[in-house]
N, C-alpha and C positions, 0 to 999 in steps of 0.2 A: 694739468686740467685737460679733460677730453672734450673734443668738439661735440656739442649737443646734437648735431645732425648726423655725423658719420662715426663718431667715437675715436677718430684719429687724434693725436696730440695737437693741442691748439698752438698757433703761432702768435708771436707778439703783434704782428701787423694786423691780424684779423681777430684778435682775441674777443670773445671766447671761442671763435671758430678756427678751423685749420686753414681755410682758404676763402677767397672771394666767392667761389661757387657756393660753399656752404652758407656764407653770410647772405647771399642772394636767395638761396632756398628758404632760409628763415624769414627774410623780408617778404617773399612771395606768400608764405604761409600766413603772415600777419595781414597782408593786404587782401587776401581772398577769404579771410575769416576762419581759417582752420583753427586758430587759437581762441576763438570766441567761446565764452562761457554761456551755456544755455540758461535762460531765465524762465521761471515758472510764474513770475509775477504777472497777473492778468493785464495790468497797465502796459507792461512791456510788450506783451503779445499784441494788444490792440494797436499800439504805436507801430509795431513792425508790419502788421497787416495793412494799416493805412499807408505807410510808406511804400510798401510793395504795390498797392493798388494805384498810388500816384505815379510810380515809376512805369507801371504797365500802361497807364493812360497817356504818358508822354511818348511812349514808343509806338503806339498804334495810331 
């Protein structure tokens, strides 16, 4: 099995990744939203805009 990040052979310790670094890269992608699936549902868009507005209100 190849590492999904760099395509090197996976190791048993970090499977399906080849190293701790690639596992951390994958985790960072999940945490920053790189793997998010865009939605075109109007309800989702409204919720996202409301959440963003609330976040901006807390930081100012």
